[in-house]
C-alpha positions as CSV (number, residue, x, y, z in Angstrom):
1,X,-34.6,-19.2,53.1
2,X,-34.8,-16.5,50.4
3,X,-33.3,-16.9,47.0
4,X,-30.9,-13.9,47.5
5,X,-29.7,-15.5,50.7
6,X,-28.9,-18.7,48.9
7,X,-27.1,-16.7,46.2
8,X,-25.1,-14.7,48.7
9,X,-24.2,-17.9,50.6
10,X,-22.8,-19.5,47.4
11,X,-20.9,-16.3,46.5
12,X,-19.4,-16.2,50.0
13,X,-18.5,-19.9,49.9
14,X,-17.0,-20.6,46.5
15,X,-15.7,-24.0,47.8
16,X,-19.3,-25.3,48.4
17,X,-19.5,-27.4,45.2
18,X,-16.0,-28.7,45.8
19,X,-17.1,-30.1,49.1
20,X,-20.4,-31.3,47.6
21,X,-19.3,-32.3,44.1
22,X,-22.1,-34.9,43.8
23,X,-24.7,-32.1,43.8
24,X,-23.4,-31.0,40.4
25,X,-24.8,-34.3,38.9
26,X,-27.8,-34.5,41.2
27,X,-29.3,-31.0,40.6
28,X,-31.2,-30.9,37.4
29,X,-32.2,-27.7,35.6
30,X,-34.3,-27.0,32.4
31,X,-32.2,-27.3,29.3
32,X,-31.5,-23.9,27.6
33,X,-32.2,-25.7,24.3
34,X,-35.6,-27.0,25.4
35,X,-34.8,-30.7,25.6
36,X,-36.0,-31.7,29.1
37,X,-33.7,-31.3,32.0
38,X,-29.9,-31.5,32.5
39,X,-27.5,-31.6,35.4
40,X,-26.0,-28.4,36.7
41,X,-22.6,-29.5,35.4
42,X,-24.0,-30.1,31.9
43,X,-25.8,-26.7,32.1
44,X,-22.4,-25.1,32.7
45,X,-20.8,-27.0,29.9
46,X,-23.5,-25.9,27.5
47,X,-23.1,-22.3,28.7
48,X,-19.4,-22.4,28.0
49,X,-20.0,-24.0,24.6
50,X,-22.4,-21.3,23.7
51,X,-19.9,-18.6,24.7
52,X,-17.2,-20.3,22.6
53,X,-19.6,-20.5,19.6
54,X,-20.5,-16.8,19.9
55,X,-16.8,-15.9,20.0
56,X,-16.1,-18.1,17.0
57,X,-18.9,-16.4,15.0
58,X,-17.6,-12.9,16.1
59,X,-14.1,-13.8,15.0
60,X,-15.3,-15.1,11.6
61,X,-17.2,-11.8,11.2
62,X,-14.1,-9.8,12.0
63,X,-12.1,-11.8,9.5
64,X,-14.7,-11.3,6.8
65,X,-14.8,-7.6,7.5
66,X,-11.0,-7.4,7.3
67,X,-11.0,-9.3,4.0
68,X,-13.7,-6.9,2.6
69,X,-11.7,-3.9,3.7
70,X,-8.6,-5.3,2.0
71,X,-10.5,-5.7,-1.2
72,X,-11.8,-2.1,-1.0
73,X,-8.3,-0.8,-0.2
74,X,-6.9,-2.5,-3.2
75,X,-9.7,-1.3,-5.5
76,X,-9.2,2.3,-4.2
77,X,-5.4,2.1,-4.8
78,X,-5.9,1.0,-8.4
79,X,-8.5,3.7,-8.9
80,X,-6.2,6.4,-7.5
81,X,-3.4,5.2,-9.8
82,X,-5.7,5.5,-12.8
83,X,-6.7,9.0,-11.7
84,X,-3.1,10.1,-11.7
85,X,-2.5,8.5,-15.1
86,X,-5.4,10.3,-16.7
87,X,-4.2,12.6,-19.5
88,X,-7.0,15.2,-19.6
89,X,-10.2,16.3,-17.9
90,X,-12.4,14.0,-20.0
91,X,-10.4,11.0,-18.9
92,X,-10.7,11.9,-15.2
93,X,-14.4,12.6,-15.6
94,X,-15.0,9.3,-17.3
95,X,-13.2,7.4,-14.5
96,X,-15.4,9.2,-11.9
97,X,-18.7,9.0,-13.6
98,X,-18.5,5.5,-15.0
99,X,-15.6,3.4,-13.8
100,X,-16.2,4.4,-10.1
101,X,-19.7,3.0,-10.2
102,X,-18.6,-0.3,-11.7
103,X,-15.6,-0.8,-9.5
104,X,-17.4,-0.1,-6.2
105,X,-20.9,-1.5,-7.0
106,X,-22.6,2.0,-6.9
107,X,-25.9,2.3,-8.6
108,X,-25.3,5.8,-10.0
109,X,-23.1,8.9,-9.7
110,X,-23.6,12.6,-10.1
111,X,-20.6,14.9,-10.5
112,X,-21.2,18.7,-10.6
113,X,-18.6,21.5,-10.7
114,X,-19.2,25.2,-10.4
115,X,-15.6,26.3,-10.9
116,X,-14.5,27.1,-14.4
117,X,-12.4,24.7,-16.5
118,X,-9.0,25.8,-17.7
119,X,-9.7,24.5,-21.2
120,X,-12.7,26.2,-22.9
121,X,-13.5,23.0,-24.7
122,X,-14.3,21.3,-21.4
123,X,-17.0,23.8,-20.5
124,X,-19.6,21.8,-22.5
125,X,-19.3,18.8,-20.2
126,X,-22.5,18.0,-18.3
127,X,-20.6,18.3,-15.0
128,X,-20.5,22.1,-15.5
129,X,-24.3,22.4,-15.6
130,X,-25.7,25.2,-13.5
131,X,-26.0,24.3,-9.9
132,X,-28.7,25.9,-7.6
133,X,-27.3,28.2,-4.9
134,X,-29.2,26.2,-2.3
135,X,-27.3,23.1,-3.3
136,X,-24.0,24.9,-3.3
137,X,-24.7,26.2,0.2
138,X,-25.8,22.8,1.5
139,X,-22.7,21.0,0.0
140,X,-20.4,23.7,1.4
141,X,-21.8,23.2,4.9
142,X,-21.0,19.4,4.8
143,X,-18.0,18.9,7.1
144,X,-16.7,15.6,5.7
145,X,-19.2,13.4,3.9
146,X,-23.0,13.3,3.9
147,X,-24.4,9.8,4.2
148,X,-28.1,8.9,4.5
149,X,-31.4,9.3,2.9
150,X,-32.1,11.9,0.3
151,X,-32.4,15.2,2.1
152,X,-35.9,16.8,1.8
153,X,-34.4,20.4,1.9
154,X,-32.9,20.3,-1.6
155,X,-34.0,19.2,-5.0
156,X,-31.9,16.3,-6.4
157,X,-34.4,15.1,-9.1
158,X,-31.8,15.5,-11.8
159,X,-28.9,13.8,-10.0
160,X,-29.6,10.2,-10.8
161,X,-31.3,8.1,-13.5
162,X,-33.6,6.4,-10.9
163,X,-34.5,7.5,-7.3
164,X,-31.8,6.4,-4.8
165,X,-32.6,4.6,-1.6
166,X,-29.5,6.1,0.1
167,X,-26.8,8.5,-1.0
168,X,-23.3,9.8,-0.1
169,X,-22.3,13.3,-1.0
170,X,-18.6,14.2,-1.2
171,X,-17.8,17.9,-1.3
172,X,-14.9,18.6,-3.8
173,X,-12.4,21.0,-2.3
174,X,-9.3,22.8,-3.4
175,X,-9.0,26.4,-2.0
176,X,-12.6,26.1,-1.2
177,X,-15.6,23.9,-2.2
178,X,-15.9,23.9,-6.0
179,X,-18.3,21.0,-6.6
180,X,-19.6,17.7,-5.3
181,X,-19.7,14.0,-6.2
182,X,-22.9,12.2,-5.2
183,X,-23.1,8.4,-5.0
184,X,-26.4,6.6,-5.2
185,X,-27.3,3.1,-4.0
186,X,-30.5,1.1,-4.4
187,X,-29.8,-0.3,-0.9
188,X,-31.3,1.6,1.9
189,X,-28.5,0.7,4.3
190,X,-25.5,1.2,1.9
191,X,-25.0,4.8,3.0
192,X,-26.4,5.7,6.4
193,X,-26.0,8.4,9.0
194,X,-23.3,7.6,11.4
195,X,-21.4,5.1,9.2
196,X,-17.6,5.2,9.0
197,X,-16.6,7.5,6.2
198,X,-12.8,7.0,6.1
199,X,-12.8,5.4,2.6
200,X,-15.3,8.0,1.3
201,X,-13.2,10.9,2.6
202,X,-10.0,9.5,1.0
203,X,-12.0,9.1,-2.2
204,X,-13.2,12.7,-2.1
205,X,-9.7,14.0,-1.4
206,X,-8.1,12.2,-4.3
207,X,-10.9,13.1,-6.8
208,X,-10.7,16.7,-5.6
209,X,-7.0,16.8,-6.3
210,X,-7.3,15.1,-9.7
211,X,-10.0,17.5,-11.0
212,X,-8.4,20.6,-9.6
213,X,-5.6,20.3,-12.1
214,X,-8.0,21.2,-14.9
215,X,-9.9,24.0,-13.1
216,X,-9.2,27.7,-12.8
217,X,-8.1,28.9,-9.4
C-alpha cells in the first residue's frame, strides 16, 4: 500500500482513530525536539503547544509594537505643539535641527530651503545655503518620503557630520516644494525602501507648515 493511499484513507475515514484509540499510544514517532521517540498523541500535543507558543510570541511582538507606536505618537504630538509655540524662524529651525534628533534618536539632520525668508536677518542661516539644481529636481520628484541608502545619483557629502548608513528625505511643501529635511541614521535598517512612512509624512507636513510662515510666497 502506498503512502498516499494511507493518507487518503485516513482523510476519508476521520473516525479511524476513534475506533482504534489504542493506536495513538502504540504508534511512536521521532520527537520534533530530538529526544528519542514519542507517541502519536504526544506528538500532536507538542505540535499544538508549539503553535500556542508561536501565537504567544507573535502577540507579545504586536503588543510591543503598539507600545512603541504610542510612544512615538506622544513624542510627535509634543514636538508639533512646540513647533506651533515657536515665536520666530530661529526657534523653529532649532527645534528641527537639534531637538528632533534628540527626541527621535536620529543621528543627524540636514535642513535646506531654497525659498526666500520673509525677514532679511534670517537669510544668513545655514539652511538657506545654495542647493544644487540636481538635488532640487530629485527632491521635487519624491512622491511622499524617500527612505533607504544614500542615493548615488546626487552628492550629499555636506549634509551630515558623518556618513549615514540609511537616510530619510522629507520634501518640504507649501504651494510647491521649497526645501527638504534629511534624517540620517547610523543603523542600516532604520530607514529602508518599502518601510511604512505614515509618521514621517506627518512630520514633513507639520514642519512644512511651521516653516512656511516665515517664507516668502
